[in-house]
PQR file of N, CA, C, O and H, with PARSE charges and radii, in Angstrom:
ATOM      1  N   LEU A   1     -65.125  -2.268  25.347 -0.4000 1.5000
ATOM      2  CA  LEU A   1     -63.741  -2.442  24.928 -0.0000 2.0000
ATOM      3  C   LEU A   1     -63.557  -1.910  23.515  0.5500 1.7000
ATOM      4  O   LEU A   1     -64.473  -1.948  22.695 -0.5500 1.4000
ATOM      5  N   VAL A   2     -62.380  -1.426  23.255 -0.4000 1.5000
ATOM      6  CA  VAL A   2     -62.054  -0.912  21.927 -0.0000 2.0000
ATOM      7  C   VAL A   2     -60.836  -1.669  21.414  0.5500 1.7000
ATOM      8  O   VAL A   2     -59.922  -1.990  22.174 -0.5500 1.4000
ATOM      9  H   VAL A   2     -61.636  -1.396  23.921  0.4000 1.0000
ATOM     10  N   CYS A   3     -60.838  -1.943  20.140 -0.4000 1.5000
ATOM     11  CA  CYS A   3     -59.741  -2.693  19.526 -0.0000 2.0000
ATOM     12  C   CYS A   3     -59.236  -1.909  18.321  0.5500 1.7000
ATOM     13  O   CYS A   3     -60.007  -1.239  17.634 -0.5500 1.4000
ATOM     14  H   CYS A   3     -61.581  -1.683  19.523  0.4000 1.0000
ATOM     15  N   VAL A   4     -57.943  -1.998  18.077 -0.4000 1.5000
ATOM     16  CA  VAL A   4     -57.385  -1.346  16.899 -0.0000 2.0000
ATOM     17  C   VAL A   4     -57.593  -2.268  15.707  0.5500 1.7000
ATOM     18  O   VAL A   4     -57.133  -3.410  15.702 -0.5500 1.4000
ATOM     19  H   VAL A   4     -57.316  -2.542  18.635  0.4000 1.0000
ATOM     20  N   CYS A   5     -58.280  -1.766  14.712 -0.4000 1.5000
ATOM     21  CA  CYS A   5     -58.571  -2.524  13.501 -0.0000 2.0000
ATOM     22  C   CYS A   5     -57.370  -2.430  12.555  0.5500 1.7000
ATOM     23  O   CYS A   5     -56.594  -1.480  12.658 -0.5500 1.4000
ATOM     24  H   CYS A   5     -58.653  -0.839  14.716  0.4000 1.0000
ATOM     25  N   PRO A   6     -57.193  -3.396  11.628 -0.5600 1.5000
ATOM     26  CA  PRO A   6     -56.078  -3.314  10.693  0.2800 2.0000
ATOM     27  C   PRO A   6     -56.101  -2.058   9.814  0.5500 1.7000
ATOM     28  O   PRO A   6     -55.077  -1.686   9.241 -0.5500 1.4000
ATOM     29  N   VAL A   7     -57.252  -1.410   9.707 -0.4000 1.5000
ATOM     30  CA  VAL A   7     -57.335  -0.180   8.932 -0.0000 2.0000
ATOM     31  C   VAL A   7     -56.751   0.941   9.788  0.5500 1.7000
ATOM     32  O   VAL A   7     -57.239   1.179  10.892 -0.5500 1.4000
ATOM     33  H   VAL A   7     -58.084  -1.712  10.173  0.4000 1.0000
ATOM     34  N   PRO A   8     -55.720   1.635   9.309 -0.5600 1.5000
ATOM     35  CA  PRO A   8     -55.073   2.680  10.119  0.2800 2.0000
ATOM     36  C   PRO A   8     -56.057   3.772  10.560  0.5500 1.7000
ATOM     37  O   PRO A   8     -56.977   4.138   9.827 -0.5500 1.4000
ATOM     38  N   GLN A   9     -55.837   4.272  11.765 -0.4000 1.5000
ATOM     39  CA  GLN A   9     -56.602   5.395  12.313 -0.0000 2.0000
ATOM     40  C   GLN A   9     -58.082   5.072  12.501  0.5500 1.7000
ATOM     41  O   GLN A   9     -58.906   5.986  12.508 -0.5500 1.4000
ATOM     42  H   GLN A   9     -55.090   3.975  12.360  0.4000 1.0000
ATOM     43  N   LYS A  10     -58.435   3.813  12.653 -0.4000 1.5000
ATOM     44  CA  LYS A  10     -59.846   3.469  12.815 -0.0000 2.0000
ATOM     45  C   LYS A  10     -60.000   2.570  14.038  0.5500 1.7000
ATOM     46  O   LYS A  10     -59.394   1.501  14.111 -0.5500 1.4000
ATOM     47  H   LYS A  10     -57.766   3.071  12.648  0.4000 1.0000
ATOM     48  N   TYR A  11     -60.807   3.006  14.990 -0.4000 1.5000
ATOM     49  CA  TYR A  11     -61.067   2.229  16.197 -0.0000 2.0000
ATOM     50  C   TYR A  11     -62.497   1.713  16.145  0.5500 1.7000
ATOM     51  O   TYR A  11     -63.429   2.465  15.858 -0.5500 1.4000
ATOM     52  H   TYR A  11     -61.300   3.875  14.931  0.4000 1.0000
ATOM     53  N   VAL A  12     -62.660   0.430  16.423 -0.4000 1.5000
ATOM     54  CA  VAL A  12     -63.988  -0.182  16.379 -0.0000 2.0000
ATOM     55  C   VAL A  12     -64.186  -1.009  17.647  0.5500 1.7000
ATOM     56  O   VAL A  12     -63.228  -1.316  18.357 -0.5500 1.4000
ATOM     57  H   VAL A  12     -61.903  -0.180  16.656  0.4000 1.0000
ATOM     58  N   HIS A  13     -65.436  -1.363  17.921 -0.4000 1.5000
ATOM     59  CA  HIS A  13     -65.744  -2.205  19.070 -0.0000 2.0000
ATOM     60  C   HIS A  13     -65.092  -3.580  18.872  0.5500 1.7000
ATOM     61  O   HIS A  13     -64.970  -4.062  17.746 -0.5500 1.4000
ATOM     62  H   HIS A  13     -66.214  -1.114  17.344  0.4000 1.0000
ATOM     63  N   ILE A  14     -64.680  -4.197  19.965 -0.4000 1.5000
ATOM     64  CA  ILE A  14     -63.944  -5.460  19.918 -0.0000 2.0000
ATOM     65  C   ILE A  14     -64.732  -6.549  19.190  0.5500 1.7000
ATOM     66  O   ILE A  14     -64.138  -7.343  18.460 -0.5500 1.4000
ATOM     67  H   ILE A  14     -64.778  -3.806  20.881  0.4000 1.0000
ATOM     68  N   CYS A  15     -66.045  -6.607  19.367 -0.4000 1.5000
ATOM     69  CA  CYS A  15     -66.853  -7.638  18.705 -0.0000 2.0000
ATOM     70  C   CYS A  15     -66.828  -7.476  17.186  0.5500 1.7000
ATOM     71  O   CYS A  15     -66.722  -8.455  16.449 -0.5500 1.4000
ATOM     72  H   CYS A  15     -66.527  -5.962  19.960  0.4000 1.0000
ATOM     73  N   ALA A  16     -66.927  -6.240  16.735 -0.4000 1.5000
ATOM     74  CA  ALA A  16     -66.886  -5.980  15.299 -0.0000 2.0000
ATOM     75  C   ALA A  16     -65.515  -6.306  14.733  0.5500 1.7000
ATOM     76  O   ALA A  16     -65.410  -6.849  13.634 -0.5500 1.4000
ATOM     77  H   ALA A  16     -67.014  -5.444  17.334  0.4000 1.0000
ATOM     78  N   ALA A  17     -64.464  -5.980  15.473 -0.4000 1.5000
ATOM     79  CA  ALA A  17     -63.104  -6.261  15.014 -0.0000 2.0000
ATOM     80  C   ALA A  17     -62.866  -7.756  14.917  0.5500 1.7000
ATOM     81  O   ALA A  17     -62.258  -8.221  13.952 -0.5500 1.4000
ATOM     82  H   ALA A  17     -64.549  -5.539  16.366  0.4000 1.0000
ATOM     83  N   CYS A  18     -63.334  -8.521  15.900 -0.4000 1.5000
ATOM     84  CA  CYS A  18     -63.149  -9.976  15.860 -0.0000 2.0000
ATOM     85  C   CYS A  18     -63.870 -10.579  14.667  0.5500 1.7000
ATOM     86  O   CYS A  18     -63.324 -11.434  13.969 -0.5500 1.4000
ATOM     87  H   CYS A  18     -63.827  -8.144  16.683  0.4000 1.0000
ATOM     88  N   GLY A  19     -65.101 -10.132  14.433 -0.4000 1.5000
ATOM     89  CA  GLY A  19     -65.852 -10.637  13.280 -0.0000 2.0000
ATOM     90  C   GLY A  19     -65.137 -10.345  11.978  0.5500 1.7000
ATOM     91  O   GLY A  19     -65.054 -11.203  11.100 -0.5500 1.4000
ATOM     92  H   GLY A  19     -65.544  -9.438  15.000  0.4000 1.0000
ATOM     93  N   PHE A  20     -64.618  -9.125  11.855 -0.4000 1.5000
ATOM     94  CA  PHE A  20     -63.889  -8.739  10.650 -0.0000 2.0000
ATOM     95  C   PHE A  20     -62.639  -9.597  10.477  0.5500 1.7000
ATOM     96  O   PHE A  20     -62.369 -10.092   9.383 -0.5500 1.4000
ATOM     97  H   PHE A  20     -64.686  -8.428  12.569  0.4000 1.0000
ATOM     98  N   LEU A  21     -61.881  -9.773  11.554 -0.4000 1.5000
ATOM     99  CA  LEU A  21     -60.634 -10.533  11.461 -0.0000 2.0000
ATOM    100  C   LEU A  21     -60.879 -12.005  11.170  0.5500 1.7000
ATOM    101  O   LEU A  21     -60.101 -12.624  10.444 -0.5500 1.4000
ATOM    102  H   LEU A  21     -62.101  -9.371  12.443  0.4000 1.0000
ATOM    103  N   ILE A  22     -61.942 -12.577  11.719 -0.4000 1.5000
ATOM    104  CA  ILE A  22     -62.283 -13.972  11.417 -0.0000 2.0000
ATOM    105  C   ILE A  22     -62.577 -14.137   9.936  0.5500 1.7000
ATOM    106  O   ILE A  22     -62.089 -15.071   9.299 -0.5500 1.4000
ATOM    107  H   ILE A  22     -62.573 -12.074  12.309  0.4000 1.0000
ATOM    108  N   LEU A  23     -63.373 -13.229   9.391 -0.4000 1.5000
ATOM    109  CA  LEU A  23     -63.683 -13.290   7.957 -0.0000 2.0000
ATOM    110  C   LEU A  23     -62.436 -13.080   7.105  0.5500 1.7000
ATOM    111  O   LEU A  23     -62.259 -13.743   6.082 -0.5500 1.4000
ATOM    112  H   LEU A  23     -63.769 -12.470   9.908  0.4000 1.0000
ATOM    113  N   TYR A  24     -61.581 -12.168   7.521 -0.4000 1.5000
ATOM    114  CA  TYR A  24     -60.357 -11.864   6.786 -0.0000 2.0000
ATOM    115  C   TYR A  24     -59.416 -13.067   6.754  0.5500 1.7000
ATOM    116  O   TYR A  24     -58.866 -13.401   5.704 -0.5500 1.4000
ATOM    117  H   TYR A  24     -61.724 -11.630   8.352  0.4000 1.0000
ATOM    118  N   ILE A  25     -59.234 -13.712   7.893 -0.4000 1.5000
ATOM    119  CA  ILE A  25     -58.354 -14.882   7.952 -0.0000 2.0000
ATOM    120  C   ILE A  25     -58.952 -16.035   7.156  0.5500 1.7000
ATOM    121  O   ILE A  25     -58.227 -16.738   6.452 -0.5500 1.4000
ATOM    122  H   ILE A  25     -59.681 -13.442   8.746  0.4000 1.0000
ATOM    123  N   ALA A  26     -60.271 -16.242   7.257 -0.4000 1.5000
ATOM    124  CA  ALA A  26     -60.925 -17.301   6.487 -0.0000 2.0000
ATOM    125  C   ALA A  26     -60.738 -17.064   4.991  0.5500 1.7000
ATOM    126  O   ALA A  26     -60.479 -18.000   4.235 -0.5500 1.4000
ATOM    127  H   ALA A  26     -60.860 -15.671   7.828  0.4000 1.0000
ATOM    128  N   MET A  27     -60.871 -15.808   4.571 -0.4000 1.5000
ATOM    129  CA  MET A  27     -60.686 -15.478   3.155 -0.0000 2.0000
ATOM    130  C   MET A  27     -59.255 -15.792   2.715  0.5500 1.7000
ATOM    131  O   MET A  27     -59.043 -16.319   1.623 -0.5500 1.4000
ATOM    132  H   MET A  27     -61.081 -15.048   5.185  0.4000 1.0000
ATOM    133  N   GLN A  28     -58.279 -15.474   3.558 -0.4000 1.5000
ATOM    134  CA  GLN A  28     -56.887 -15.765   3.228 -0.0000 2.0000
ATOM    135  C   GLN A  28     -56.647 -17.272   3.124  0.5500 1.7000
ATOM    136  O   GLN A  28     -55.980 -17.737   2.199 -0.5500 1.4000
ATOM    137  H   GLN A  28     -58.451 -15.046   4.446  0.4000 1.0000
ATOM    138  N   LEU A  29     -57.188 -18.024   4.069 -0.4000 1.5000
ATOM    139  CA  LEU A  29     -56.999 -19.474   4.045 -0.0000 2.0000
ATOM    140  C   LEU A  29     -57.654 -20.093   2.812  0.5500 1.7000
ATOM    141  O   LEU A  29     -57.093 -21.001   2.200 -0.5500 1.4000
ATOM    142  H   LEU A  29     -57.730 -17.646   4.820  0.4000 1.0000
ATOM    143  N   LYS A  30     -58.839 -19.604   2.449 -0.4000 1.5000
ATOM    144  CA  LYS A  30     -59.510 -20.108   1.252 -0.0000 2.0000
ATOM    145  C   LYS A  30     -58.695 -19.795   0.003  0.5500 1.7000
ATOM    146  O   LYS A  30     -58.598 -20.626  -0.900 -0.5500 1.4000
ATOM    147  H   LYS A  30     -59.294 -18.866   2.947  0.4000 1.0000
ATOM    148  N   SER A  31     -58.106 -18.591  -0.054 -0.4000 1.5000
ATOM    149  CA  SER A  31     -57.323 -18.213  -1.231 -0.0000 2.0000
ATOM    150  C   SER A  31     -56.048 -19.048  -1.343  0.5500 1.7000
ATOM    151  O   SER A  31     -55.511 -19.221  -2.438 -0.5500 1.4000
ATOM    152  H   SER A  31     -58.185 -17.916   0.680  0.4000 1.0000
ATOM    153  N   LEU A  32     -55.561 -19.566  -0.209 -0.4000 1.5000
ATOM    154  CA  LEU A  32     -54.383 -20.436  -0.223 -0.0000 2.0000
ATOM    155  C   LEU A  32     -54.741 -21.879  -0.560  0.5500 1.7000
ATOM    156  O   LEU A  32     -53.857 -22.713  -0.756 -0.5500 1.4000
ATOM    157  H   LEU A  32     -55.997 -19.426   0.680  0.4000 1.0000
ATOM    158  N   GLY A  33     -56.029 -22.168  -0.625 -0.4000 1.5000
ATOM    159  CA  GLY A  33     -56.465 -23.506  -1.010 -0.0000 2.0000
ATOM    160  C   GLY A  33     -56.647 -24.476   0.137  0.5500 1.7000
ATOM    161  O   GLY A  33     -56.777 -25.678  -0.091 -0.5500 1.4000
ATOM    162  H   GLY A  33     -56.747 -21.491  -0.466  0.4000 1.0000
ATOM    163  N   PHE A  34     -56.660 -23.981   1.369 -0.4000 1.5000
ATOM    164  CA  PHE A  34     -56.897 -24.868   2.505 -0.0000 2.0000
ATOM    165  C   PHE A  34     -58.322 -25.394   2.441  0.5500 1.7000
ATOM    166  O   PHE A  34     -59.257 -24.639   2.176 -0.5500 1.4000
ATOM    167  H   PHE A  34     -56.555 -23.004   1.554  0.4000 1.0000
ATOM    168  N   SER A  35     -58.486 -26.676   2.682 -0.4000 1.5000
ATOM    169  CA  SER A  35     -59.819 -27.287   2.561 -0.0000 2.0000
ATOM    170  C   SER A  35     -60.368 -27.621   3.950  0.5500 1.7000
ATOM    171  O   SER A  35     -60.319 -28.769   4.391 -0.5500 1.4000
ATOM    172  H   SER A  35     -57.726 -27.289   2.898  0.4000 1.0000
ATOM    173  N   TYR A  36     -60.885 -26.610   4.621 -0.4000 1.5000
ATOM    174  CA  TYR A  36     -61.541 -26.792   5.903 -0.0000 2.0000
ATOM    175  C   TYR A  36     -63.039 -26.914   5.694  0.5500 1.7000
ATOM    176  O   TYR A  36     -63.580 -26.408   4.710 -0.5500 1.4000
ATOM    177  H   TYR A  36     -60.925 -25.677   4.263  0.4000 1.0000
ATOM    178  N   ASP A  37     -63.702 -27.581   6.614 -0.4000 1.5000
ATOM    179  CA  ASP A  37     -65.158 -27.624   6.594 -0.0000 2.0000
ATOM    180  C   ASP A  37     -65.649 -26.366   7.311  0.5500 1.7000
ATOM    181  O   ASP A  37     -65.781 -26.359   8.534 -0.5500 1.4000
ATOM    182  H   ASP A  37     -63.263 -27.992   7.413  0.4000 1.0000
ATOM    183  N   TRP A  38     -65.918 -25.311   6.556 -0.4000 1.5000
ATOM    184  CA  TRP A  38     -66.269 -24.021   7.132 -0.0000 2.0000
ATOM    185  C   TRP A  38     -67.633 -24.043   7.809  0.5500 1.7000
ATOM    186  O   TRP A  38     -67.959 -23.118   8.553 -0.5500 1.4000
ATOM    187  H   TRP A  38     -65.810 -25.317   5.562  0.4000 1.0000
ATOM    188  N   ASP A  39     -68.446 -25.087   7.570 -0.4000 1.5000
ATOM    189  CA  ASP A  39     -69.731 -25.203   8.256 -0.0000 2.0000
ATOM    190  C   ASP A  39     -69.546 -25.547   9.729  0.5500 1.7000
ATOM    191  O   ASP A  39     -70.458 -25.343  10.530 -0.5500 1.4000
ATOM    192  H   ASP A  39     -68.181 -25.839   6.966  0.4000 1.0000
ATOM    193  N   ARG A  40     -68.380 -26.065  10.095 -0.4000 1.5000
ATOM    194  CA  ARG A  40     -68.110 -26.451  11.475 -0.0000 2.0000
ATOM    195  C   ARG A  40     -67.286 -25.405  12.230  0.5500 1.7000
ATOM    196  O   ARG A  40     -66.798 -25.661  13.331 -0.5500 1.4000
ATOM    197  H   ARG A  40     -67.639 -26.231   9.445  0.4000 1.0000
ATOM    198  N   GLU A  41     -67.143 -24.262  11.640 -0.4000 1.5000
ATOM    199  CA  GLU A  41     -66.370 -23.189  12.268 -0.0000 2.0000
ATOM    200  C   GLU A  41     -67.074 -22.695  13.533  0.5500 1.7000
ATOM    201  O   GLU A  41     -68.294 -22.534  13.548 -0.5500 1.4000
ATOM    202  H   GLU A  41     -67.539 -24.055  10.745  0.4000 1.0000
ATOM    203  N   ILE A  42     -66.300 -22.458  14.588 -0.4000 1.5000
ATOM    204  CA  ILE A  42     -66.845 -21.881  15.814 -0.0000 2.0000
ATOM    205  C   ILE A  42     -66.071 -20.612  16.142  0.5500 1.7000
ATOM    206  O   ILE A  42     -64.913 -20.454  15.755 -0.5500 1.4000
ATOM    207  H   ILE A  42     -65.309 -22.589  14.576  0.4000 1.0000
ATOM    208  N   SER A  43     -66.714 -19.738  16.842 -0.4000 1.5000
ATOM    209  CA  SER A  43     -66.071 -18.501  17.277 -0.0000 2.0000
ATOM    210  C   SER A  43     -66.191 -18.417  18.786  0.5500 1.7000
ATOM    211  O   SER A  43     -67.297 -18.431  19.327 -0.5500 1.4000
ATOM    212  H   SER A  43     -67.655 -19.867  17.156  0.4000 1.0000
ATOM    213  N   THR A  44     -65.071 -18.332  19.459 -0.4000 1.5000
ATOM    214  CA  THR A  44     -65.097 -18.253  20.920 -0.0000 2.0000
ATOM    215  C   THR A  44     -65.616 -16.900  21.406  0.5500 1.7000
ATOM    216  O   THR A  44     -65.836 -16.721  22.604 -0.5500 1.4000
ATOM    217  H   THR A  44     -64.173 -18.321  19.019  0.4000 1.0000
ATOM    218  N   THR A  45     -65.813 -15.952  20.498 -0.4000 1.5000
ATOM    219  CA  THR A  45     -66.384 -14.660  20.872 -0.0000 2.0000
ATOM    220  C   THR A  45     -67.906 -14.658  20.772  0.5500 1.7000
ATOM    221  O   THR A  45     -68.548 -13.671  21.132 -0.5500 1.4000
ATOM    222  H   THR A  45     -65.634 -16.097  19.525  0.4000 1.0000
ATOM    223  N   ASP A  46     -68.484 -15.745  20.289 -0.4000 1.5000
ATOM    224  CA  ASP A  46     -69.934 -15.869  20.152 -0.0000 2.0000
ATOM    225  C   ASP A  46     -70.554 -16.159  21.520  0.5500 1.7000
ATOM    226  O   ASP A  46     -70.128 -17.096  22.195 -0.5500 1.4000
ATOM    227  H   ASP A  46     -67.962 -16.546  19.996  0.4000 1.0000
ATOM    228  N   PRO A  47     -71.549 -15.377  21.942 -0.5600 1.5000
ATOM    229  CA  PRO A  47     -72.167 -15.605  23.251  0.2800 2.0000
ATOM    230  C   PRO A  47     -72.730 -17.023  23.411  0.5500 1.7000
ATOM    231  O   PRO A  47     -72.751 -17.551  24.523 -0.5500 1.4000
ATOM    232  N   GLU A  48     -73.181 -17.637  22.330 -0.4000 1.5000
ATOM    233  CA  GLU A  48     -73.687 -19.008  22.416 -0.0000 2.0000
ATOM    234  C   GLU A  48     -72.576 -19.996  22.746  0.5500 1.7000
ATOM    235  O   GLU A  48     -72.849 -21.074  23.274 -0.5500 1.4000
ATOM    236  H   GLU A  48     -73.164 -17.207  21.427  0.4000 1.0000
ATOM    237  N   TYR A  49     -71.339 -19.649  22.447 -0.4000 1.5000
ATOM    238  CA  TYR A  49     -70.200 -20.503  22.762 -0.0000 2.0000
ATOM    239  C   TYR A  49     -69.715 -20.235  24.181  0.5500 1.7000
ATOM    240  O   TYR A  49     -69.608 -21.164  24.981 -0.5500 1.4000
ATOM    241  H   TYR A  49     -71.117 -18.773  22.018  0.4000 1.0000
ATOM    242  N   TYR A  50     -69.423 -18.989  24.502 -0.4000 1.5000
ATOM    243  CA  TYR A  50     -68.777 -18.725  25.790 -0.0000 2.0000
ATOM    244  C   TYR A  50     -69.720 -18.821  26.973  0.5500 1.7000
ATOM    245  O   TYR A  50     -69.260 -18.883  28.113 -0.5500 1.4000
ATOM    246  H   TYR A  50     -69.510 -18.234  23.852  0.4000 1.0000
ATOM    247  N   LYS A  51     -71.026 -18.836  26.739 -0.4000 1.5000
ATOM    248  CA  LYS A  51     -71.930 -19.034  27.881 -0.0000 2.0000
ATOM    249  C   LYS A  51     -71.721 -20.425  28.473  0.5500 1.7000
ATOM    250  O   LYS A  51     -71.878 -20.622  29.678 -0.5500 1.4000
ATOM    251  H   LYS A  51     -71.400 -18.786  25.812  0.4000 1.0000
ATOM    252  N   TRP A  52     -71.366 -21.390  27.619 -0.4000 1.5000
ATOM    253  CA  TRP A  52     -71.140 -22.746  28.126 -0.0000 2.0000
ATOM    254  C   TRP A  52     -69.796 -22.872  28.822  0.5500 1.7000
ATOM    255  O   TRP A  52     -69.686 -23.615  29.797 -0.5500 1.4000
ATOM    256  H   TRP A  52     -71.238 -21.229  26.641  0.4000 1.0000
ATOM    257  N   THR A  53     -68.777 -22.176  28.356 -0.4000 1.5000
ATOM    258  CA  THR A  53     -67.494 -22.227  29.062 -0.0000 2.0000
ATOM    259  C   THR A  53     -67.617 -21.543  30.426  0.5500 1.7000
ATOM    260  O   THR A  53     -66.995 -21.969  31.399 -0.5500 1.4000
ATOM    261  H   THR A  53     -68.866 -21.573  27.563  0.4000 1.0000
ATOM    262  N   GLN A  54     -68.418 -20.490  30.488 -0.4000 1.5000
ATOM    263  CA  GLN A  54     -68.661 -19.834  31.772 -0.0000 2.0000
ATOM    264  C   GLN A  54     -69.438 -20.754  32.704  0.5500 1.7000
ATOM    265  O   GLN A  54     -69.146 -20.826  33.897 -0.5500 1.4000
ATOM    266  H   GLN A  54     -68.923 -20.144  29.698  0.4000 1.0000
ATOM    267  N   TRP A  55     -70.430 -21.459  32.158 -0.4000 1.5000
ATOM    268  CA  TRP A  55     -71.227 -22.383  32.962 -0.0000 2.0000
ATOM    269  C   TRP A  55     -70.346 -23.505  33.513  0.5500 1.7000
ATOM    270  O   TRP A  55     -70.445 -23.850  34.690 -0.5500 1.4000
ATOM    271  H   TRP A  55     -70.668 -21.401  31.189  0.4000 1.0000
ATOM    272  N   ILE A  56     -69.483 -24.076  32.662 -0.4000 1.5000
ATOM    273  CA  ILE A  56     -68.580 -25.140  33.100 -0.0000 2.0000
ATOM    274  C   ILE A  56     -67.664 -24.625  34.212  0.5500 1.7000
ATOM    275  O   ILE A  56     -67.449 -25.311  35.211 -0.5500 1.4000
ATOM    276  H   ILE A  56     -69.403 -23.796  31.706  0.4000 1.0000
ATOM    277  N   PHE A  57     -67.127 -23.418  34.036 -0.4000 1.5000
ATOM    278  CA  PHE A  57     -66.270 -22.838  35.069 -0.0000 2.0000
ATOM    279  C   PHE A  57     -67.018 -22.703  36.394  0.5500 1.7000
ATOM    280  O   PHE A  57     -66.479 -23.040  37.448 -0.5500 1.4000
ATOM    281  H   PHE A  57     -67.302 -22.861  33.224  0.4000 1.0000
ATOM    282  N   LEU A  58     -68.244 -22.216  36.347 -0.4000 1.5000
ATOM    283  CA  LEU A  58     -69.030 -22.050  37.582 -0.0000 2.0000
ATOM    284  C   LEU A  58     -69.288 -23.390  38.266  0.5500 1.7000
ATOM    285  O   LEU A  58     -69.278 -23.475  39.494 -0.5500 1.4000
ATOM    286  H   LEU A  58     -68.682 -21.942  35.491  0.4000 1.0000
ATOM    287  N   GLN A  59     -69.517 -24.436  37.471 -0.4000 1.5000
ATOM    288  CA  GLN A  59     -69.720 -25.768  38.059 -0.0000 2.0000
ATOM    289  C   GLN A  59     -68.447 -26.256  38.742  0.5500 1.7000
ATOM    290  O   GLN A  59     -68.501 -26.826  39.832 -0.5500 1.4000
ATOM    291  H   GLN A  59     -69.525 -24.367  36.474  0.4000 1.0000
ATOM    292  N   LEU A  60     -67.304 -26.031  38.099 -0.4000 1.5000
ATOM    293  CA  LEU A  60     -66.025 -26.416  38.702 -0.0000 2.0000
ATOM    294  C   LEU A  60     -65.749 -25.596  39.964  0.5500 1.7000
ATOM    295  O   LEU A  60     -65.241 -26.122  40.954 -0.5500 1.4000
ATOM    296  H   LEU A  60     -67.260 -25.568  37.213  0.4000 1.0000
ATOM    297  N   LEU A  61     -66.087 -24.309  39.920 -0.4000 1.5000
ATOM    298  CA  LEU A  61     -65.884 -23.424  41.064 -0.0000 2.0000
ATOM    299  C   LEU A  61     -66.730 -23.869  42.259  0.5500 1.7000
ATOM    300  O   LEU A  61     -66.255 -23.861  43.395 -0.5500 1.4000
ATOM    301  H   LEU A  61     -66.500 -23.882  39.116  0.4000 1.0000
ATOM    302  N   LYS A  62     -67.977 -24.255  42.004 -0.4000 1.5000
ATOM    303  CA  LYS A  62     -68.861 -24.723  43.081 -0.0000 2.0000
ATOM    304  C   LYS A  62     -68.301 -25.958  43.773  0.5500 1.7000
ATOM    305  O   LYS A  62     -68.488 -26.147  44.975 -0.5500 1.4000
ATOM    306  H   LYS A  62     -68.362 -24.262  41.082  0.4000 1.0000
ATOM    307  N   ARG A  63     -67.621 -26.787  43.011 -0.4000 1.5000
ATOM    308  CA  ARG A  63     -67.091 -28.040  43.561 -0.0000 2.0000
ATOM    309  C   ARG A  63     -65.657 -27.910  44.069  0.5500 1.7000
ATOM    310  O   ARG A  63     -65.036 -28.897  44.464 -0.5500 1.4000
ATOM    311  H   ARG A  63     -67.469 -26.634  42.035  0.4000 1.0000
ATOM    312  N   GLY A  64     -65.142 -26.688  44.055 -0.4000 1.5000
ATOM    313  CA  GLY A  64     -63.798 -26.446  44.555 -0.0000 2.0000
ATOM    314  C   GLY A  64     -62.694 -26.926  43.628  0.5500 1.7000
ATOM    315  O   GLY A  64     -61.555 -27.107  44.058 -0.5500 1.4000
ATOM    316  H   GLY A  64     -65.646 -25.886  43.734  0.4000 1.0000
ATOM    317  N   LEU A  65     -63.023 -27.136  42.353 -0.4000 1.5000
ATOM    318  CA  LEU A  65     -62.039 -27.622  41.382 -0.0000 2.0000
ATOM    319  C   LEU A  65     -61.406 -26.498  40.562  0.5500 1.7000
ATOM    320  O   LEU A  65     -60.518 -26.734  39.744 -0.5500 1.4000
ATOM    321  H   LEU A  65     -63.948 -26.989  42.003  0.4000 1.0000
ATOM    322  N   ALA A  66     -61.882 -25.267  40.797 -0.4000 1.5000
ATOM    323  CA  ALA A  66     -61.320 -24.100  40.118 -0.0000 2.0000
ATOM    324  C   ALA A  66     -61.306 -22.940  41.097  0.5500 1.7000
ATOM    325  O   ALA A  66     -61.983 -22.975  42.125 -0.5500 1.4000
ATOM    326  H   ALA A  66     -62.603 -25.075  41.462  0.4000 1.0000
ATOM    327  N   TYR A  67     -60.541 -21.925  40.777 -0.4000 1.5000
ATOM    328  CA  TYR A  67     -60.497 -20.744  41.631 -0.0000 2.0000
ATOM    329  C   TYR A  67     -60.416 -19.511  40.747  0.5500 1.7000
ATOM    330  O   TYR A  67     -59.993 -19.573  39.593 -0.5500 1.4000
ATOM    331  H   TYR A  67     -59.991 -21.897  39.942  0.4000 1.0000
ATOM    332  N   GLN A  68     -60.838 -18.380  41.327 -0.4000 1.5000
ATOM    333  CA  GLN A  68     -60.836 -17.135  40.554 -0.0000 2.0000
ATOM    334  C   GLN A  68     -59.468 -16.502  40.567  0.5500 1.7000
ATOM    335  O   GLN A  68     -59.271 -15.444  39.968 -0.5500 1.4000
ATOM    336  H   GLN A  68     -61.182 -18.329  42.265  0.4000 1.0000
TER
END
């Protein structure tokens, strides 16, 4: 997949773009003085995160509680 990055005329892979945008938004929030616990930040694009959502979906699908 390809994503349009905020930098004009530059196309990057979707994973790289998400990482950049997460850091960019975090930097903006910090500059505004928002006091979040950044150690607890999660990224839904992280394979360690979405492997569990996929696993949960498959369990629901096996039991007929979800559909494709």
